[in-house]
N, C-alpha and C positions, 0 to 999 in steps of 0.2 A: 434513266438515272434519277435518283431523288434530287429535288431542288435544294435539299440541305447538304448535298455532296457535290458542290460545284467544282469544276476543273478550270483553273485559271492559267492562261498562257501569259508568261512574264517576259518582257524585253529586258533581259538581264544586263545589257550593256548600255541602256538608255538613261540619260540623266547626268547631272553634274557630279553626283556622288556614287554613281554605279561602279561596280556591282554590289558594294557593301550594303547600301540602304535597301536594295531590292530584296536581298536574301533576308536581312533583318526585318524588313517590313512584312515579308511573307510569314515569318515566324510569329510576329505580333498579330497579324490578321488571323492566323489559324487559332490563336487563343480565343478569339471571339467566334470563329466559325470552325469548330473542330473537324467537320467533315470535309474540309477543303483539300484538294490535291493540286499540285502545281506542275506545269511544264515550263522549265526554265531554259531560255534560249541564250546562247552566248559562247564564250570561250571556257571550256571545261577546266583548263589549267588555272583560271582565276575563280571560277564558280565553285568547283568541288571542295576546295579547302574551306570556303565560307559555309557551305552546306554542312560539311562534316563537323563544324563547330556547333551546329544547332542540331543536336541528336533527334529532336522531335520532327525535324524536316526530312531527315534521311529516308524514312519509309514512304513518304508521301510526295517526294519530289523527283521528277525525271529531268536530268540535264540533257538538253538537245544541242548538238554542235551547230554553231553558226560561225561561219568563217569571216564574216564582215560585220560592220556596225555603221549605223547612220551617224554622221557627225552633226554638231549644232549648226555648222555653216552650210550644210547641204541644202540646196534649193529643192523644193518638192519634186519638180520635174526631173532633176538629176537623180534624186533618191529613187524615184519610181522606175527609172531606166536602169540604174547601175547598182542598186543595193538589194538585189533579189536573193542574196545569200546572207543578208544581215539578220541580226537578232530581231529587229523590229519587223521586218517582212515576214520571217518564218513564224513569229508569234501571232501575227495577224492571220496568216494563212491557216494556222491551227484552229483559230476561232471561226474563220470563214468556212472551213471544211467540216466543222462540227466536232473536231477532236478536243476542243475546249469550249467552255460556255462563254468566255469573254477574254479579252486581251487588255493588259494594263502596261503602259509605258510612260516613263518620265523623259522620253527623248524628244527630238525635234517635232514641234507641234504641226507645222505645215506638212512634213513628211508623213506623220502619223495619219493626218486627215486624208492626204492623197492616196496613200497605200490602203487605208481602210475603205475608202470609196471605191477604189479599183477592185479590191478583192471581195468586199462584202456586198457592194452595190447598195442602192437605196431600197428601202422597204416599199412594197406596193402601196401606192397612195401618197407617198412622200416624194416631193420633187427635189428637195434639198435637205441635207443634214444641217442640224444646228448645234452649236456648242453650248452646253448648259452646265451650270454649277450652282452652289449654294452661297448664301451670305447671311451673316447675323443681322437681325433686325430688333426693333424695340419689342416685338411680339414673339420672338423666337428665331425661326429660320425661314428663309424664302428661297425660291428658285428663280434664276434669271437666265434668259436666253433671247437672242443669240449673242454670244460674247466674242464674235470675230470671224466666224466661218463664212458669212455672207455679208458683204459690205452694202449691197443693195437688195431690197426685197420688195415684192409686189404684195397685193392683198392676199392672194392665195398662200404665199409663203408664210406670212404672218399668222394667218388662220391655222395653218398646219403646225406652226411653232407653238401656238396656244394649246393645241391638242397634245403635242409632244411634252410640253412643260407640265400639263395637268397629269398625264400618265406618270411622268417622272416623279412628281411630288407625291402621288399616291403610293408608288413603289418604294420610295426612299425615305419620305417623311411620315408615312403612315396616315395621310390625310384622305378621308373618304371622298370628299367633294371640295377639292382645292378651288379657291377663287382666283380668277385670272384677270389681269389688266394689261392694257396696251400703253406703253410709255409714249407720252405726247408732250406738246408744249403747253397744254392746258387741259382741264377736265371737261370743258364744254364740248358738246357734240359737233359744233362747227369748226373746231380747232384741228390743225394738222393737215398734212397733205392728203391727196385723194386716196392713196393706197391704204393708209391707216384708217381712214373713214370707211372705206369699203370693207376692210377686214372687220371692223367693229360691227357694221351692219350684218355681216355674215354670221358672226358669233352670237348676235342677239336673236337670230331666227329660231323659231320653234324647232325642236329636235337637235339643237346645238349640243355637242358632247361635253361642253365646258360650262362652268358657272362663271359667266362673264360679268365682271364688276364695272367695266367701262374704261375710260381713259385715266391715266396716272400722270402726275408730274414728278420731277426728279426727287423732291423731298419725300414722296410716298415710298420710295425704295427702302430707306432706312427706317421709316415709320412702320413698315410691315403691313401696309394697308391691304395688300393681297398676298396670297401664297405663291403666285407665279407672275413674274414681270416679263412681258414679251416686247421685244424691239428688234430692229435690224442689227446686223453684226457691227456696223460702224459705230452706231450710237451706243450699243451695249459695251463694246470694248472701251470706248472713251469713258463711259460712266464707271465701269469697273476699275480702270486705272486711276480715275479721279478719286474714287472712294478709298482705294488702297493708299494712294499718295496722301490724302487728307488724314487718314488714320496714322500714318507714320509721322506726319508733322505734329499732330497733337500728342503722340507718344513722346516725341522729343521735347515738346513744350513742357509736359508734365515732369519729365525727368530733370530738365534744367531748372524748373521751379523748385524742386525739392533739394537742389544743390545750392540754393542762394544763401542759406544761412544755417547756423547750427540748429536753431529752433525748427527750421523747415525739415532738416534731416531727422530730428527727433520726432516730428509729426509723421514723417514717412514710416518710422519704425512702429508707431502706434497704429498706423493704418495698414500695416503690411498684410494683414489677413484679407482686408477688403481689396487691396491691389492684386493679391494673388488670385482672388475670385474673378476679378476683372480680366486679368491676363488669360485665364482659362476660358472665359466667355468669348473673347475675341481672338483666341489662338488660331492663326490661319491654317495650322495643320489639321484642325477639326473640320475644315471646309475644303480640304484638298480632294480633288477628284472631279474633273470636268469630263463630261460624256458627249460624244458625237451622237446625238439622237437622230433617228430617221434612217439609220442604216439597217441592213438585213443581218444584224449581228451587233454585239456590244463591244465598243472600243472606248476605253477609259484613259484619259490623259492626266497623269500626275504632274504637279509643278516640277520643273527641272531641278530646282534647288531643294526639293523636299528632303527631310530626314526620314529615318525609318518609320517613325510614328505617322508622319504625314503620308508616306507611301502606303502604310497599312490602312489608313482611312480611305485612300483611293481604291484599294482592293475591295474594301468593305462596301463602297458605293456600288461597284459592279455586282458583287454577290447579292446585295439586297435587291437589285434589279432582277436577277435570276430567280431568287426565292419568291419574289412577289409578282412574277409573270409580267414584267414590264412590256415585252414585245407583244403579248396577247392583248394587253390593255391598249397599247398604242394602235394595233391593227383595228381593234373594235372602234376606237375613237375616230380614226381616219375614215372608216367606213360610214360612221354616223355623220361625220363632217360632210362627206360627199352627198349623203342623203339630204342634208340641210342646205346644200349649196344653192345660191341664187339660180332660179330656173329649173331646179331639180323637181319641183312639184308642178311644173307646167306640163300640160298634155303634149304628147309627141305629135308631130305633124308640121305642116308648113307655117312659118311665121307670117301673121297677117301683115 
């Protein structure tokens, strides 16, 4: 199959606004990727009327019956045991078995990760999957991982995440040689715990598959100092939620400031064009689509509250990864990482 004719498995019942945003998002995504076909899993009684209203989707969409659905409150272990006829499980299964090139869901994050790991397994050379996504920076866009899949990581995990993030930036942002940094409490080589220092030493070695910048501090994230920010899932999730919360606070501050007086409201009208550009620049829908990297397949997580445009962007992330051979890039990078591993260049035999 041509990489320009991707087949996307969709969890039709996952997300706060499903199934409407799933169908409408698929239609929007196909405008950008005309060769895309869809396997849409869920309740046909709810899905078929929505597809029938989008005439462009009818010939390229197959609705597949799913008798169950994962709920937002399902624990991953419960979903893994009891939701094997759900739209999420069956959509992942299609991608894992090769009937689709990727799966996209706006459903329960923990369940999606557990089911994806169980069905797809990890890619050879990857010990753990990492959750990666984009964020706007002063220089454009950057990739950050892990965003919550692994609360504790050792040096090997962090080094693998660096390779995953680099391959992800190549496939989705079109950067030939992305720069990679490890998030730390300081930029000096002696800073941080042992695992992060060991990971840095590994990534600096000759033959490393990534362009390693060194350590980063928190303010380097928004500054866009590097193309890929690597950290453990605990730190990454806290950093992400802090950034999102701060953005909301400042948005409210600006809105309130322009309501303080008549002159302020008039000023807002004069600046409306600039504010429109700003809103577009930081629109979270443009950065929707987190991916579990390191699996033997592509599993994309859309924000649960996404609208159709946001869901379309999530689909686009996965299609870009297929079109630009992400899995091949990652496999090559992980092999090169192993070749550059500490001790890999030492001769075989007994240790003195």
